[in-house]
C-alpha positions in Angstrom: 80.5 130.1 95.4 82.8 130.9 91.9 84.4 128.3 90.2 88.0 128.7 88.6 86.0 129.2 85.1 84.4 131.7 86.4 87.8 133.8 88.0 89.7 132.9 85.6 88.6 134.6 82.4 92.3 135.0 80.3 93.4 131.7 80.6 91.9 128.2 78.6 89.5 126.4 80.4 90.8 123.5 82.6 90.7 120.1 80.7 88.9 117.2 82.8 88.9 113.7 81.6 86.1 111.6 83.0 86.0 107.8 82.8 83.4 105.6 83.2 81.9 102.6 81.2 78.2 103.6 82.0 76.9 106.3 79.5 74.3 107.7 82.0 77.1 108.6 84.4 79.2 110.3 81.5 76.2 112.2 80.3 75.2 113.3 83.9 78.6 114.6 84.5 79.4 116.4 81.5 76.2 117.7 82.0 77.1 119.1 85.3 80.5 120.2 84.3 80.5 121.4 80.8 80.2 125.0 81.8 83.0 125.2 84.1 85.5 123.0 82.5 86.9 121.5 79.3 85.2 118.0 79.6 86.5 114.9 77.3 85.0 111.2 78.4 86.4 107.8 77.6 83.9 104.6 78.5 86.8 102.4 79.2 90.6 102.4 80.7 92.2 101.6 77.1 90.6 104.4 75.4 91.8 107.1 78.4 95.3 105.9 78.0 94.9 107.0 74.4 93.5 110.3 75.6 96.0 110.5 78.3 98.7 110.2 75.7 97.9 112.4 73.1 97.1 115.2 75.8 99.3 117.3 77.6 97.4 119.5 78.8 95.3 117.5 81.1 94.6 118.8 84.4 92.3 116.2 86.4 91.3 112.6 85.4 88.2 111.6 87.3 88.0 107.5 86.8 85.2 105.2 88.1 86.9 102.1 89.4 84.9 98.9 88.4 85.6 99.0 84.7 85.9 95.7 82.4 89.5 95.2 81.2 91.3 97.9 83.1 90.2 99.0 86.4 90.0 102.5 87.5 93.1 102.7 90.0 95.1 100.6 87.2 94.4 103.4 84.7 95.3 105.9 87.6 98.5 104.4 88.5 99.3 104.1 84.7 98.5 107.8 84.2 101.1 108.5 87.1 103.7 107.0 85.2 103.1 108.8 81.8 101.3 111.9 83.3 102.7 112.6 87.1 101.7 116.3 87.0 98.1 115.5 86.3 96.0 115.2 89.4 94.1 111.7 89.7 90.8 110.8 91.4 88.9 107.9 92.1 85.3 107.7 91.9 83.1 104.9 92.8 80.1 103.5 94.3 81.3 100.8 96.4 83.6 100.6 99.6 86.2 98.2 98.2 88.9 98.2 100.7 91.4 96.7 98.3 90.8 99.0 95.3 90.9 102.0 98.2 94.3 100.7 99.1 95.7 100.3 95.8 94.6 103.8 94.9 96.7 105.5 97.8 99.6 102.7 97.1 99.7 102.4 93.6 98.1 105.6 92.0 98.6 107.9 94.7 95.3 109.5 94.0 94.3 113.2 95.3 90.9 112.3 96.4 88.4 109.4 96.6 84.6 110.2 95.6 81.8 108.0 96.3 78.7 107.9 94.2 76.3 109.3 94.4 78.6 112.6 94.2 77.4 116.2 95.8 77.9 118.6 92.2 79.0 121.1 94.5 81.6 119.0 96.6 82.7 117.6 93.3 83.9 120.8 91.7 85.4 122.0 94.8 87.8 119.0 94.7 88.2 119.4 91.0 89.3 122.7 91.5 91.5 121.7 94.2 93.2 119.5 91.8 93.5 121.9 89.1 95.5 124.3 91.5 97.1 120.8 93.0 98.3 120.5 89.1 99.1 124.1 88.1 101.2 124.3 91.5 103.3 121.5 90.3 103.7 122.9 87.1 105.2 126.1 88.4 107.1 124.3 90.5 108.9 121.9 87.7 109.7 125.3 85.9 111.5 127.1 88.7 114.9 126.1 89.8 114.4 123.5 92.9 116.2 124.1 96.0 118.3 121.4 97.2 116.6 119.8 100.4 118.4 121.4 103.3 117.1 119.5 106.3 118.0 116.0 107.6 114.8 114.1 107.6 113.9 112.8 110.7 111.4 109.9 111.1 108.9 110.2 113.7 106.7 107.0 114.7 103.4 106.8 116.6 103.3 103.4 117.9 99.9 102.6 119.5 100.4 98.8 119.6 104.0 98.7 120.9 105.1 95.3 119.0 107.1 96.3 115.8 109.5 98.6 117.3 112.4 96.4 116.5 111.3 96.5 112.7 111.4 100.3 112.8 114.5 100.7 114.1 115.9 98.3 111.9 114.6 99.9 108.9 115.6 103.5 110.0 119.2 102.1 110.5 119.2 100.8 107.0 117.9 104.2 105.8 120.5 105.9 108.0 117.7 108.0 109.5 117.3 109.2 112.9 113.7 108.1 114.6 111.9 109.4 117.2 109.4 107.3 118.9 105.6 108.1 120.7 103.0 106.1 121.6 100.4 108.6 121.9 98.8 111.6 120.3 100.1 114.1 122.7 103.5 112.8 122.2 103.7 113.0 118.3 102.5 116.7 118.3 105.2 117.1 120.9 107.6 115.4 118.7 106.5 117.8 115.8 106.6 120.9 117.7 110.3 120.0 119.2 111.6 118.8 115.5 111.2 121.1 112.8 112.9 118.5 110.3 110.4 115.5 110.9 109.8 114.4 107.3 108.1 111.3 107.6 105.1 110.1 110.4 104.7 106.5 110.4 101.1 105.9 112.4 100.7 102.3 113.7 97.2 102.1 115.1 95.0 98.8 115.1 92.2 101.1 116.1 92.5 103.6 113.6 89.0 105.5 115.3 87.8 109.0 114.9 90.7 110.1 117.3 93.1 108.7 114.6 91.3 110.2 111.6 91.1 113.6 113.5 94.6 113.5 114.7 96.0 112.8 111.1 94.0 115.3 109.4 95.2 118.2 112.0 98.7 116.8 111.6 97.9 117.5 107.8 96.5 120.9 108.1 99.7 122.2 110.6 102.5 120.2 108.9 101.8 120.0 105.2 105.3 119.0 104.4 104.9 115.7 106.5 104.5 112.7 104.5 102.0 110.2 106.4 101.7 106.6 106.4 99.0 104.6 108.2 99.6 100.8 109.2 97.0 99.0 110.8 95.6 95.3 111.3 91.8 96.5 111.6 91.6 97.6 107.8 88.4 99.7 107.3 87.7 101.2 103.8 85.7 103.9 105.1 88.4 105.0 107.5 91.0 104.8 104.7 89.0 107.1 102.3 88.6 109.6 105.3 92.9 109.3 106.0 93.1 110.2 102.1 90.8 112.8 101.5 91.3 114.7 104.8 94.9 113.4 105.7 96.1 113.3 102.3 98.2 110.0 103.8 100.9 108.8 101.1 100.3 105.0 102.2 97.8 103.0 103.7 99.1 99.7 104.9 97.4 96.3 106.1 99.5 94.4 108.5 101.7 92.3 109.2 104.7 94.6 108.5 108.1 93.3 107.8 111.4 95.3 107.2 111.4 94.2 103.8 108.3 95.6 103.0 108.6 98.8 105.1 112.0 99.7 103.6 111.2 100.8 100.0 108.0 102.5 101.2 110.1 104.8 103.6 112.5 105.6 101.0 109.7 106.3 98.5 108.2 108.5 101.5 111.5 110.2 102.3 111.8 111.4 98.7 108.1 112.9 98.6 109.1 114.8 101.6 112.2 116.2 100.0 109.8 117.3 97.1 107.2 118.7 99.3 109.5 120.6 101.2 111.2 121.8 98.1 107.6 122.7 96.8 106.5 124.6 100.0 109.6 126.8 99.9 108.6 127.4 96.1 105.1 128.4 97.1 106.3 130.3 99.7 108.4 132.4 97.4 105.7 132.5 94.6 102.9 133.9 97.5 105.4 136.8 98.4 106.0 137.5 94.5 103.5 139.7 93.3 103.9 138.6 89.8 102.7 135.0 90.6 99.6 133.4 90.1 96.9 134.9 92.1 94.6 131.5 92.3 97.3 129.5 93.7 98.0 132.2 96.0 94.6 132.3 97.1 94.2 128.7 97.2 97.6 128.4 99.7 96.6 131.4 101.9 95.2 129.2 104.6 97.9 126.5 104.2 100.5 129.7 104.6 99.0 130.7 107.7 99.7 127.4 109.5 103.3 127.9 108.4 104.1 131.0 110.4 
């Protein structure tokens, strides 16, 4: 399967920063990736920060989690503030729930890769991340349309114990809320209401059905921002929800209105940006002068939007 480097011969190679405190890992990754990307390495978070500050052309940062001084998710959270357009990927050999939760909630990572990695899958994730970053740049350079739809909140509550909290927060946000107690009801809500912007999934099971449901919703309704809350937290399911469902936040209960309010405010803002970006992508996709790689990447998504 051709990579971006094989396809794009007229543009500079994408720049990827690899961060790991193990020299063996950095050597192995560089050897595997140097043909396709312009690789820079750092052996700790502080050195990586200097590189990120100095390089405005980075496309992807891949960081290990367990490093002395500055943890991987801390570095990626820092990079989100300083280079928000750069795609952030966390790589680790451990299913550390706290690290996974922090990487989702604080660093807003694009993907989570476990060691040992498969080089073909790693390149595919990097390529997706590069196109994600390129799309972001195109969007920033365009005239952003103002949000046209009122953001509707949808709650899939499979626990039935937090309705009062949801209604209180929705009232504070002045947002309409639609409640659903099972998977089928959620899809009915999404079919009936085109302006659902945020889906909050309250599910103490978070089993394969939940992961599959979230994945399908993301694929079919990519503008919807998804938050998952559970008391049965599990690192492996959190990774699946991030990698397949691109969830925005992963919460471990208990829930409070004080905790939920800023998170839902951030989710609404994220939805407005995603909806505007979707409109831009549709326009770019129909424009013959647009970037062909971005068109190819988003073609499968576009089919789901019609």
